[in-house]
N, C-alpha and C positions, 0 to 999 in steps of 0.2 A: 888727599883723595884715596879711597880704598879700592882694591880690585876684588875683594871677597865680601859677600854678604850672605850670611847663613840663616837669616830669619826674616821672612816677608810673607804677606798674605794676599790671596787673590779673592775673587768673588765666591770661591768654594767655601771660604769662611763667611759667616753671615755679617761680619763687620769689615769685609774687604771691598774695595772700590773697582779694581780693574781685573779683567779676565786673565787667566794664565797666559794666553797668547800676548796680551798687551803688556803684562809685567815683564815678560822676557824681552820684548822690544825695548821697553824702558831701561832694563838692565844693560842691554847692549849699548844704548845711547849714553848711558852713564859711565861706560867703560868698565863695567864689572866683568870678571872672567870666571869666577867660581861662585855659584849661587845656590840657594836652597829655598824652595817654596814650602814653608812650614805652616800649612793651614791647620786650623783648629780641628783636631781629631779626624783628619781626613788626608788621604794621599792622592786623591783624584787629580789634583792639578799637575802632578808629575807626569802622569800618563798623557795628559794633553800637551804639556809644554816641552817634553823631551825632544821631539823631532825639530822643533823651532830652535831650541838651544843648540842642538847638534849643527844645524844649518849655519849658526853664527860662530861655531867653534867654541862655544861656551860650555863649561863643565857644570852640569846640573846635578846636584846631590839629592837623592831621594830622602825626604824628610817629613816630619810631622810634629805638631805641637799638641801634646796630650794634657788634658785636665786631670788632676789628681789631688790627693790631700795627704798630709802627715800631721798627726796629733791635732786634727781639726783645722789645720791651716791649708787653705787652697793654694796649689802650686801649678806651674806649667813646666812640663819636662819635654825637652826636644829629643826626638829620636832621629839619628842620622845613619845612613848606610843601610837602611831597612829595605826589605823586599816590599815595594809599594803595592804589590798585588796580594799581599797576605790578607786573608779574609777577616782577620780580627779587627782591622782598622775600619772597614765598612760597618761591621757590627757595632763597634764602639761609637762611631759617628752617629748612627741612628739611635743608639741608647741615650746619648746626650741630647740630640735634637728633640726626641720625643718628650723629654722632661722640659726642655727650653720652650717648647710650644705651649706647655701647660703654664709655665712660669710667666710667660709674656703678659697675660691679662692681669695677673697679680701685680706685676711691676707697674703696668699702666695705671691700675686703680690706685696704687700707693702714691704715685706722682700726682694724680688728679686730687687726691685727698690733701695734698700740700697746697693746693690752690693754683696749679699750673693747668691751663686749658689744653686739651689734646683732642683733635678731631679724628674720629674713627676712619674716615675716608683717607686722610693724610697718613695715618699709621699703616693702613693696608697698602698704600702706595709704596712705602719704603720697606716693608717686611721682606725677609728672604727665608725661603724654606719654611714659611709659616712661623718664623721667629721674629719678635720685636725686641731689639736690644736697647740698653740704656742710651747708646749713641744715637740710635734711630729716634728715640723719644726726644732727646735733646734737639736733634735737627728739626723735627716737626714743631716742637715748642717754640724754638727761636724764630722760626719762619712765620708763625701765626701772629697776626696783628693784635689778637685778643690778649697776647702776653706782652705787648710792648711796654707796659708800665709795671710788669711783675718784678718786684725787687729780688726774688730768688734767682732770676736769670741775668741780672746785671753783671755778675762776675764773668759770665761766659760771652758777653757781647764785646765788640771791638773796644780795646782799651781797658777791659776788665782784668781783674787779678788772675782769672782762669781762662783767658781768651787765647792763649798760645795754641792749645789743642782743645778747644772748647767742648767738642762732643765727647771725647774720651774722658776729659776731666769731669764732665757732668756724670758720666757713668761711675767714675771712681768716688765721686762725692755723694751719690745717692743710691747706686745700685750694687756696689762692690760689697764684699763680705763685711758684715758688721754695720752696714749703712741702713737707712730707713726703708729702702725699697729692695733690699736683698732677699732673694728667694733661694733657699738652699737646694742646689742640685746635688744628687747623689753620685759624686765622682768615685772612681775606684781608688784604692790606696796606692801610694807610690810603689809599694812592693809589686802590686799587680801590674802597674804600668811599666815598670822596668822589665818585668818578666815578659810583657807583651812585646816590648822593643827587642829584647834579646832573642825571643822566639822568632822574630821576623828578621834576624840576622844583623841587627843594628846595635848601636850603643847610645847610652842616655847622657844628656847634658841638661843641667839646670838652667832654665831660661830666666833672664832678668831678675836675679835674686833680690836686688835692691828694691824692687816693687813689692815682692811678696813677703819677704822675711827681713827686709831692711838690712841691717848689718849684724844680725843675731848669729853669733858664732856657734852657740850650742845647737841651734836648730840646723844650721848648715852642716855641722859635723854628723848629725843624725841622718841627714839626707845623703851625704856621700857614703856613709856606712851602709846604706841600703843598696848601693851599687851604681850610683851616678858617677861617671868617670870624667866629666867635664863640667865647666861652668861658663856661662855667657858673661864674661868679664866686661866686654865692650858692648854696651847697650845704649841706645839713644836716651833711655831713662836714667842712666847712671851719671851722677855728678863726678867730677874728677876725684873727689874723696872716696866715693863708693867704688870707682874703678880701682883705685889704689888698694882699697881694702880687700877686694876680691882677687886682685892680681897677686897680692901677698899670700892669701889663702890658697890660691891655685898652685903657687910655687911650693908652699909648705906641704901640701898634700899630693904633689905631683899630678895635678889634674890638667887635662886638655883645656886650653882657653879658646873661646870662640868670639866672633864678632857678629852681631845681628842688629840691624836697624829697627826691626819690627815694623817695617813699612806697611801701612794699610791704605793710604790715600786720604780721602776727605776726613776721615775720623781722626787722623793725626797729621794735620797739614804741615806741621813744622819739621816732620821727619822726611828726609830726602835720600834717594839712592846714591851711593857712591861718594858721599860727602862726609865720611867719618874718618878722621885722620888718627891713626894709632902708630906707636913707635916701633912695634915689633911684628908687623903684619906678615913678613916673610917667614919668620920662625913659627908663628901661630899657624900659618897655612901649611907649612911642611909637616908639622906634627899632626894636624887634623887629617891631612891626606894620608899620612902613614897609618893612622888608626883605621881609616877606611879600608886599607889594603889588608 
């Protein structure tokens, strides 16, 4: 059982399930002591959750997860210790949301072209901030009886090969970069994102690299050369082999190591708060907190 979790999402993210207030309550019940609400391109949750975390005696770290790219590869970079009221975050959040609102109909149309039935009324029911995500599309498609015999959805139903986290797996299979329903959002470069984090008084950590760059050492070195000083070694997405790979790289390059469940709720139901066991949590926590100071 872990006492620290530095990566989770609230309803401020368009793929989160629980409000900032509820997430903090859940963290308390899970026995977490040091947490970070790292919503996509937004710091709004910190402002809401801080008084509740303080009441529980929980240390809430100001954080954000920012979309960016390097050499055409989409990445997520976490900013910790930031000033959550820095105006650049609200501006970037709206910059991305405005593009995602446009992309939503494109993605819906692409999925329909594959032969998956989607009702507009059901899509409007699940949209958040005017955005329809791949996870939302999967939820609507799987609940619609008109898709009961659709072979494309078999892997995401109970017992299927992609049923552990069916909604986000559908997103990765159909809507992620390079997939059939991918719509290219114009994210800022990693250089710009790291500068944004630094300008807000924080430091940059590469989120779940095993997801975005697998175990590509050359790309990883390019990323840390840009000014990323930490890596999310312990992630719910990382196999033991990937954890070992990034643990060794973190030691080699003297990087801060972090732990993040990337908890979302219903879109990733196999991910739970406080149930990630790691061998060196105390040392990891001490170094992370030292960097914050």
